[in-house]
C-alpha positions in Angstrom: 5.0 173.5 117.9 4.7 172.5 114.2 2.7 169.6 112.8 4.4 167.0 111.0 3.2 164.1 108.7 5.7 161.0 108.9 5.0 158.6 106.2 7.4 155.4 106.5 7.7 151.9 107.8 7.3 151.0 111.5 8.4 147.9 113.6 6.8 146.8 116.8 10.3 145.8 118.4 12.9 148.2 117.9 13.5 151.3 116.3 13.6 151.8 112.7 11.1 154.0 110.5 8.4 155.8 112.3 9.6 153.7 115.4 12.9 155.9 115.0 11.5 159.2 114.0 8.2 159.8 116.1 10.0 160.2 119.6 12.5 162.5 118.5 10.3 165.0 116.7 8.0 164.8 119.7 10.9 165.4 122.0 11.7 168.7 120.1 8.2 169.6 120.5 6.3 168.9 117.4 3.1 167.3 117.0 3.5 164.0 115.0 1.1 162.5 112.5 2.8 159.0 111.7 1.4 156.9 108.7 3.0 153.4 108.3 3.8 151.8 105.0 4.6 148.5 106.6 4.1 147.2 110.0 6.8 144.5 111.1 7.5 142.7 114.0 11.1 143.7 113.8 13.5 145.3 111.1 14.5 142.8 108.3 18.1 142.8 109.5 17.3 140.1 111.7 16.6 138.0 108.8 13.3 136.8 110.1 10.2 139.1 110.6 6.4 138.8 110.7 3.7 141.5 109.6 2.9 143.0 106.2 3.4 145.6 103.6 0.4 148.0 103.8 -1.1 148.9 100.6 -1.0 152.1 99.0 -4.6 152.8 99.4 -4.1 152.5 103.1 -1.9 155.9 102.9 -4.5 157.4 100.6 -7.3 156.6 102.9 -5.9 158.1 105.7 -5.0 161.1 103.9 -8.6 161.4 103.2 -9.5 161.3 106.8 -6.8 163.8 107.7 -8.3 166.1 105.0 -12.0 165.6 106.4 -10.4 166.6 109.9 -9.1 170.0 108.3 -5.5 168.6 109.2 -3.8 169.1 106.0 -4.1 172.9 106.2 -2.2 172.8 109.7 0.5 170.5 108.3 4.0 172.1 108.5 6.1 169.4 106.8 6.0 166.1 105.2 8.8 163.6 106.1 9.2 160.3 104.0 11.5 157.5 104.6 11.4 153.8 103.1 9.1 153.4 100.5 9.4 149.9 99.3 7.4 150.0 96.1 6.4 152.3 93.2 2.9 152.5 94.2 3.8 153.5 97.8 6.3 156.1 96.6 3.4 157.6 94.1 0.9 157.5 97.1 3.5 159.4 99.4 3.9 162.1 96.7 0.1 162.3 96.2 -0.2 163.0 99.9 2.5 165.8 99.4 0.3 167.4 96.6 -2.5 167.1 98.9 -0.9 168.8 101.7 0.6 171.6 99.5 -2.9 172.2 98.1 -4.0 173.1 101.4 -0.7 174.7 102.7 1.6 175.6 100.0 4.5 176.4 102.1 4.6 173.1 103.7 8.3 171.4 103.9 9.0 168.1 102.3 11.9 166.2 103.8 12.8 163.2 101.7 15.1 160.6 103.1 15.8 158.5 100.0 16.4 155.2 101.7 17.4 153.0 98.7 20.8 151.8 99.2 24.1 151.9 101.0 27.9 151.2 100.8 28.5 147.2 100.6 24.7 146.7 99.9 24.0 148.5 96.7 20.2 149.3 95.9 18.0 147.4 98.1 14.7 148.8 96.3 13.7 147.8 92.9 15.5 150.2 90.5 12.2 151.2 89.2 11.4 152.5 92.7 14.7 154.2 93.1 14.2 155.9 89.5 11.0 157.3 90.7 12.2 158.6 94.0 15.1 160.3 91.7 12.9 161.8 89.1 10.0 163.0 91.0 10.7 163.1 94.8 14.2 164.8 94.6 12.6 167.8 92.6 9.7 168.1 94.8 11.6 167.9 98.1 13.0 170.9 100.1 15.5 168.9 102.2 17.3 165.6 101.0 19.2 163.2 103.5 21.0 160.7 101.4 23.7 158.7 102.6 27.1 158.7 100.5 26.0 155.9 98.4 22.5 157.4 97.8 24.0 160.6 97.0 26.2 159.1 94.2 23.4 157.1 92.7 20.9 159.9 92.5 23.2 162.1 90.7 25.4 159.7 88.6 28.6 161.3 90.2 31.3 159.9 92.0 31.1 160.9 95.9 34.6 159.7 97.5 36.1 162.8 98.3 35.1 166.0 99.8 35.1 168.0 96.8 33.2 165.0 94.9 30.6 165.1 97.5 30.3 168.9 97.3 29.8 168.6 93.5 27.3 166.0 93.9 25.4 167.7 96.5 25.4 170.9 94.2 23.8 168.8 91.5 20.9 167.8 93.8 20.4 171.5 94.7 20.2 172.6 91.3 17.1 170.1 90.8 15.3 172.0 93.4 16.0 171.0 97.0 17.3 173.8 99.3 19.4 171.5 101.7 21.3 168.4 101.3 22.3 166.5 104.6 24.8 163.8 103.5 25.3 161.1 105.9 27.8 158.2 106.6 30.8 159.9 105.0 33.9 157.6 106.0 36.8 160.1 107.0 40.4 159.4 108.1 41.3 159.0 111.7 38.4 156.9 112.6 35.8 159.5 112.1 32.5 159.6 110.3 31.0 162.7 109.0 27.9 164.4 107.9 28.2 167.4 105.4 25.3 169.9 104.9 25.1 171.6 101.6 22.9 174.8 100.5 23.3 177.5 98.0 24.9 179.7 100.9 27.6 177.2 101.4 28.7 173.8 103.0 29.4 172.6 106.6 30.8 169.4 107.7 30.9 167.9 111.1 32.9 164.7 112.3 32.5 162.4 115.0 34.3 159.3 116.1 33.2 156.0 114.4 32.4 153.8 117.4 33.4 150.2 117.1 29.9 148.5 116.7 29.7 144.8 116.3 27.3 145.3 113.5 25.6 148.3 111.7 22.8 150.2 113.5 19.4 150.2 111.9 17.4 153.2 112.3 20.2 155.7 112.7 19.4 157.3 109.2 15.8 157.5 110.4 16.6 159.2 113.5 19.1 161.7 111.6 16.5 162.9 109.1 13.9 163.3 112.0 16.3 165.1 114.0 17.4 167.4 111.1 13.8 168.4 110.0 12.6 168.8 113.6 15.5 171.3 114.7 14.8 173.3 111.4 11.2 173.5 112.3 12.1 174.5 115.8 13.7 177.7 114.4 17.5 176.6 114.1 19.6 177.8 111.4 20.9 174.9 109.0 24.5 174.7 110.6 23.0 174.7 113.9 20.5 172.1 113.1 23.6 170.2 111.8 25.3 170.4 114.9 22.4 169.5 117.1 21.6 166.4 114.8 25.2 165.0 114.9 25.9 165.6 118.6 22.1 164.0 119.6 22.7 161.0 117.0 26.4 160.1 118.3 25.1 160.5 122.0 22.2 157.9 121.1 24.7 155.8 119.3 27.2 156.0 122.0 24.7 155.1 124.5 23.7 151.7 122.3 27.2 150.9 122.3 27.8 151.0 126.0 24.5 149.0 126.3 25.8 146.2 124.2 22.1 146.0 122.7 21.6 145.8 118.8 18.6 148.3 118.8 19.1 152.1 119.3 18.8 153.2 123.0 16.6 155.9 121.8 14.2 155.8 124.8 17.1 155.6 127.5 19.1 158.2 125.8 15.9 160.5 124.8 17.0 163.5 126.9 19.9 164.2 124.3 17.3 164.3 121.6 16.2 167.8 122.6 19.4 169.0 124.5 22.5 167.2 123.1 25.9 167.9 124.4 27.9 170.3 122.1 30.9 168.2 121.8 31.4 168.4 118.1 31.0 171.8 116.1 30.5 172.1 111.9 33.3 173.8 110.0 32.7 175.6 106.8 34.2 173.8 104.0 
């Protein structure tokens, strides 16, 4: 069992941010300490929501409380997701510094939630630039989607070779592993590509005919990938576990006809997904 601090958004209804990340990490056998950056009634894709963005001092105050309990020295990894302001991003990086001061070997998995194909950036540009310039070099693991990979590197990321080159450019800046999600492939498939200094692996799954894009799938992916690595899986096996589990959850969601991820109903696959899809070295 590992101890993971997760700093990201939270919703009461549905599964995005910490509401998508905490259960998968727990099902993998880890202890999770969630810090919420926002608490909304539901995700913003509905067009209406209630709740509030929590101030950066909230994050820092909770970190002080954890430090007083001696928890930072037991923290094995930090996971960050949506950070909607420069002050919140700065607070998350301050939290990382506090963890590494107590436990230098702690991993940092950064899910750089900043934009997507068809939506462009949905963060203010200064926040995206802060993530690019400060979070990326500090991270051990990055989980960008195709759009975010291109934006972070300033490189095209359309073909497989372009994606590999852009991922290599990020690795040259510090991270050890880059998991690129939401890669559109031919024959109605969608892919994930894992890049490291040792090689690259691709895994493809069918693109299910969803009525609307699912919110929270990226948060789920980052949590599962970090959690399986911390459980001792080699990177290619962590990729296989993640892709199979995410596909199974999305498949269950599609069958249910619901808009929110069927995370609770399909939770058994989080720890033991069917091995339908295997990664290939590319």
